[in-house]
PQR file with spaces between the fields and no chain letter, atoms N, CA, C, O and H, PARSE charges and radii, in Angstrom:
ATOM       1  N    UNK     1       3.358  -33.602  -27.031 -0.4000 1.5000
ATOM       2  CA   UNK     1       3.296  -31.899  -27.096 -0.0000 2.0000
ATOM       3  C    UNK     1       4.638  -31.471  -27.177  0.5500 1.7000
ATOM       4  O    UNK     1       4.964  -30.564  -27.943 -0.5500 1.4000
ATOM       5  N    UNK     2       5.544  -32.130  -26.351 -0.4000 1.5000
ATOM       6  CA   UNK     2       7.159  -31.609  -26.214 -0.0000 2.0000
ATOM       7  C    UNK     2       7.738  -32.196  -27.702  0.5500 1.7000
ATOM       8  O    UNK     2       8.514  -31.440  -28.285 -0.5500 1.4000
ATOM       9  H    UNK     2       5.280  -32.867  -25.729  0.4000 1.0000
ATOM      10  N    UNK     3       7.515  -33.090  -28.154 -0.4000 1.5000
ATOM      11  CA   UNK     3       8.223  -33.730  -29.433 -0.0000 2.0000
ATOM      12  C    UNK     3       7.797  -32.894  -30.639  0.5500 1.7000
ATOM      13  O    UNK     3       8.614  -32.655  -31.528 -0.5500 1.4000
ATOM      14  H    UNK     3       6.884  -33.705  -27.681  0.4000 1.0000
ATOM      15  N    UNK     4       6.400  -32.394  -30.704 -0.4000 1.5000
ATOM      16  CA   UNK     4       6.067  -31.329  -31.683 -0.0000 2.0000
ATOM      17  C    UNK     4       6.680  -30.065  -31.376  0.5500 1.7000
ATOM      18  O    UNK     4       7.156  -29.404  -32.299 -0.5500 1.4000
ATOM      19  H    UNK     4       5.736  -32.589  -29.982  0.4000 1.0000
ATOM      20  N    UNK     5       6.721  -29.688  -30.300 -0.4000 1.5000
ATOM      21  CA   UNK     5       7.263  -28.301  -30.178 -0.0000 2.0000
ATOM      22  C    UNK     5       8.795  -28.546  -30.702  0.5500 1.7000
ATOM      23  O    UNK     5       9.233  -27.872  -31.634 -0.5500 1.4000
ATOM      24  H    UNK     5       6.334  -30.226  -29.551  0.4000 1.0000
ATOM      25  N    UNK     6       9.388  -29.298  -30.214 -0.4000 1.5000
ATOM      26  CA   UNK     6      11.034  -29.745  -30.690 -0.0000 2.0000
ATOM      27  C    UNK     6      11.050  -29.685  -32.059  0.5500 1.7000
ATOM      28  O    UNK     6      11.878  -28.977  -32.631 -0.5500 1.4000
ATOM      29  H    UNK     6       9.032  -29.845  -29.457  0.4000 1.0000
ATOM      30  N    UNK     7      10.225  -30.351  -32.672 -0.4000 1.5000
ATOM      31  CA   UNK     7      10.024  -30.567  -33.951 -0.0000 2.0000
ATOM      32  C    UNK     7       9.799  -29.228  -35.000  0.5500 1.7000
ATOM      33  O    UNK     7      10.324  -28.917  -36.069 -0.5500 1.4000
ATOM      34  H    UNK     7       9.553  -30.926  -32.207  0.4000 1.0000
ATOM      35  N    UNK     8       8.914  -28.700  -34.274 -0.4000 1.5000
ATOM      36  CA   UNK     8       8.823  -27.326  -34.830 -0.0000 2.0000
ATOM      37  C    UNK     8      10.019  -26.388  -34.933  0.5500 1.7000
ATOM      38  O    UNK     8      10.343  -25.812  -35.971 -0.5500 1.4000
ATOM      39  H    UNK     8       8.488  -28.953  -33.406  0.4000 1.0000
ATOM      40  N    UNK     9      10.681  -26.282  -33.694 -0.4000 1.5000
ATOM      41  CA   UNK     9      11.808  -25.828  -33.604 -0.0000 2.0000
ATOM      42  C    UNK     9      13.046  -26.126  -34.695  0.5500 1.7000
ATOM      43  O    UNK     9      13.636  -25.303  -35.394 -0.5500 1.4000
ATOM      44  H    UNK     9      10.418  -26.750  -32.851  0.4000 1.0000
ATOM      45  N    UNK    10      13.230  -27.469  -34.615 -0.4000 1.5000
ATOM      46  CA   UNK    10      14.403  -27.895  -35.832 -0.0000 2.0000
ATOM      47  C    UNK    10      13.852  -27.465  -37.096  0.5500 1.7000
ATOM      48  O    UNK    10      14.624  -26.892  -37.865 -0.5500 1.4000
ATOM      49  H    UNK    10      12.751  -28.138  -34.047  0.4000 1.0000
ATOM      50  N    UNK    11      12.377  -27.681  -37.524 -0.4000 1.5000
ATOM      51  CA   UNK    11      12.046  -27.143  -38.926 -0.0000 2.0000
ATOM      52  C    UNK    11      12.325  -25.786  -38.992  0.5500 1.7000
ATOM      53  O    UNK    11      12.721  -25.435  -40.104 -0.5500 1.4000
ATOM      54  H    UNK    11      11.750  -28.146  -36.899  0.4000 1.0000
ATOM      55  N    UNK    12      12.239  -24.846  -38.096 -0.4000 1.5000
ATOM      56  CA   UNK    12      12.493  -23.478  -38.312 -0.0000 2.0000
ATOM      57  C    UNK    12      14.042  -23.355  -38.346  0.5500 1.7000
ATOM      58  O    UNK    12      14.500  -22.588  -39.194 -0.5500 1.4000
ATOM      59  H    UNK    12      11.917  -25.130  -37.193  0.4000 1.0000
ATOM      60  N    UNK    13      14.963  -24.057  -37.476 -0.4000 1.5000
ATOM      61  CA   UNK    13      16.147  -23.859  -37.855 -0.0000 2.0000
ATOM      62  C    UNK    13      16.817  -24.424  -39.383  0.5500 1.7000
ATOM      63  O    UNK    13      17.772  -24.037  -40.056 -0.5500 1.4000
ATOM      64  H    UNK    13      14.592  -24.680  -36.787  0.4000 1.0000
ATOM      65  N    UNK    14      15.879  -25.451  -39.540 -0.4000 1.5000
ATOM      66  CA   UNK    14      16.322  -25.932  -40.974 -0.0000 2.0000
ATOM      67  C    UNK    14      15.953  -24.885  -41.927  0.5500 1.7000
ATOM      68  O    UNK    14      16.831  -24.411  -42.647 -0.5500 1.4000
ATOM      69  H    UNK    14      15.103  -25.765  -38.993  0.4000 1.0000
ATOM      70  N    UNK    15      14.461  -24.380  -42.024 -0.4000 1.5000
ATOM      71  CA   UNK    15      14.322  -23.479  -42.881 -0.0000 2.0000
ATOM      72  C    UNK    15      15.095  -22.083  -43.030  0.5500 1.7000
ATOM      73  O    UNK    15      15.101  -21.417  -44.065 -0.5500 1.4000
ATOM      74  H    UNK    15      13.747  -24.766  -41.439  0.4000 1.0000
ATOM      75  N    UNK    16      15.778  -21.728  -41.781 -0.4000 1.5000
ATOM      76  CA   UNK    16      16.578  -20.592  -41.828 -0.0000 2.0000
ATOM      77  C    UNK    16      17.964  -20.942  -42.358  0.5500 1.7000
ATOM      78  O    UNK    16      18.687  -20.050  -42.801 -0.5500 1.4000
ATOM      79  H    UNK    16      15.773  -22.270  -40.941  0.4000 1.0000
ATOM      80  N    UNK    17      18.386  -22.319  -42.325 -0.4000 1.5000
ATOM      81  CA   UNK    17      19.827  -22.588  -42.719 -0.0000 2.0000
ATOM      82  C    UNK    17      19.692  -22.668  -44.242  0.5500 1.7000
ATOM      83  O    UNK    17      20.337  -21.887  -44.942 -0.5500 1.4000
ATOM      84  H    UNK    17      17.799  -23.044  -41.965  0.4000 1.0000
ATOM      85  N    UNK    18      18.906  -23.551  -44.764 -0.4000 1.5000
ATOM      86  CA   UNK    18      18.801  -23.827  -45.754 -0.0000 2.0000
ATOM      87  C    UNK    18      17.679  -22.781  -47.055  0.5500 1.7000
ATOM      88  O    UNK    18      17.668  -22.691  -48.282 -0.5500 1.4000
ATOM      89  H    UNK    18      18.382  -24.186  -44.196  0.4000 1.0000
ATOM      90  N    UNK    19      16.936  -22.213  -46.019 -0.4000 1.5000
ATOM      91  CA   UNK    19      16.161  -21.235  -46.906 -0.0000 2.0000
ATOM      92  C    UNK    19      15.039  -22.019  -47.858  0.5500 1.7000
ATOM      93  O    UNK    19      14.690  -21.593  -48.959 -0.5500 1.4000
ATOM      94  H    UNK    19      16.944  -22.286  -45.021  0.4000 1.0000
ATOM      95  N    UNK    20      14.619  -23.036  -47.343 -0.4000 1.5000
ATOM      96  CA   UNK    20      13.552  -23.918  -47.789 -0.0000 2.0000
ATOM      97  C    UNK    20      12.074  -23.396  -47.307  0.5500 1.7000
ATOM      98  O    UNK    20      11.819  -22.727  -46.305 -0.5500 1.4000
ATOM      99  H    UNK    20      14.902  -23.382  -46.448  0.4000 1.0000
ATOM     100  N    UNK    21      11.237  -23.857  -48.236 -0.4000 1.5000
ATOM     101  CA   UNK    21       9.726  -23.479  -47.501 -0.0000 2.0000
ATOM     102  C    UNK    21       9.371  -24.688  -46.391  0.5500 1.7000
ATOM     103  O    UNK    21       9.815  -25.833  -46.475 -0.5500 1.4000
ATOM     104  H    UNK    21      11.444  -24.400  -49.050  0.4000 1.0000
ATOM     105  N    UNK    22       8.656  -24.297  -45.543 -0.4000 1.5000
ATOM     106  CA   UNK    22       8.365  -25.300  -44.372 -0.0000 2.0000
ATOM     107  C    UNK    22       7.513  -26.467  -44.799  0.5500 1.7000
ATOM     108  O    UNK    22       7.376  -27.489  -44.126 -0.5500 1.4000
ATOM     109  H    UNK    22       8.295  -23.367  -45.474  0.4000 1.0000
ATOM     110  N    UNK    23       6.972  -26.249  -45.925 -0.4000 1.5000
ATOM     111  CA   UNK    23       6.099  -27.415  -46.496 -0.0000 2.0000
ATOM     112  C    UNK    23       7.145  -28.692  -46.988  0.5500 1.7000
ATOM     113  O    UNK    23       6.927  -29.899  -46.876 -0.5500 1.4000
ATOM     114  H    UNK    23       7.083  -25.419  -46.472  0.4000 1.0000
ATOM     115  N    UNK    24       8.278  -28.057  -47.533 -0.4000 1.5000
ATOM     116  CA   UNK    24       9.337  -28.954  -47.976 -0.0000 2.0000
ATOM     117  C    UNK    24       9.964  -29.727  -46.821  0.5500 1.7000
ATOM     118  O    UNK    24      10.240  -30.919  -46.952 -0.5500 1.4000
ATOM     119  H    UNK    24       8.455  -27.077  -47.624  0.4000 1.0000
ATOM     120  N    UNK    25      10.137  -29.213  -45.954 -0.4000 1.5000
ATOM     121  CA   UNK    25      10.856  -29.925  -44.564 -0.0000 2.0000
ATOM     122  C    UNK    25       9.700  -31.115  -44.000  0.5500 1.7000
ATOM     123  O    UNK    25       8.493  -30.984  -43.798 -0.5500 1.4000
ATOM     124  H    UNK    25       9.913  -28.244  -45.848  0.4000 1.0000
ATOM     125  N    UNK    26      10.383  -32.027  -43.877 -0.4000 1.5000
ATOM     126  CA   UNK    26       9.364  -33.337  -43.641 -0.0000 2.0000
ATOM     127  C    UNK    26      10.473  -33.951  -42.394  0.5500 1.7000
ATOM     128  O    UNK    26      11.703  -33.916  -42.425 -0.5500 1.4000
ATOM     129  H    UNK    26      11.364  -32.133  -44.041  0.4000 1.0000
ATOM     130  N    UNK    27       9.730  -34.414  -41.504 -0.4000 1.5000
ATOM     131  CA   UNK    27      10.501  -35.201  -40.392 -0.0000 2.0000
ATOM     132  C    UNK    27      11.508  -36.114  -40.645  0.5500 1.7000
ATOM     133  O    UNK    27      12.503  -36.237  -39.930 -0.5500 1.4000
ATOM     134  H    UNK    27       8.731  -34.442  -41.479  0.4000 1.0000
ATOM     135  N    UNK    28      11.237  -36.876  -41.825 -0.4000 1.5000
ATOM     136  CA   UNK    28      12.153  -37.694  -42.573 -0.0000 2.0000
ATOM     137  C    UNK    28      13.591  -37.004  -42.784  0.5500 1.7000
ATOM     138  O    UNK    28      14.680  -37.532  -42.562 -0.5500 1.4000
ATOM     139  H    UNK    28      10.429  -36.776  -42.405  0.4000 1.0000
ATOM     140  N    UNK    29      13.380  -35.881  -43.199 -0.4000 1.5000
ATOM     141  CA   UNK    29      14.439  -35.219  -43.898 -0.0000 2.0000
ATOM     142  C    UNK    29      15.591  -34.793  -43.073  0.5500 1.7000
ATOM     143  O    UNK    29      16.545  -34.216  -43.596 -0.5500 1.4000
ATOM     144  H    UNK    29      12.495  -35.452  -43.380  0.4000 1.0000
């Protein structure tokens, strides 16, 4: 659960920084 929440936070940051869609953001990116 903790890993998923952290992953979601990182995704949100990436989306805000790059301005990309969450669907385009992958754990590998």
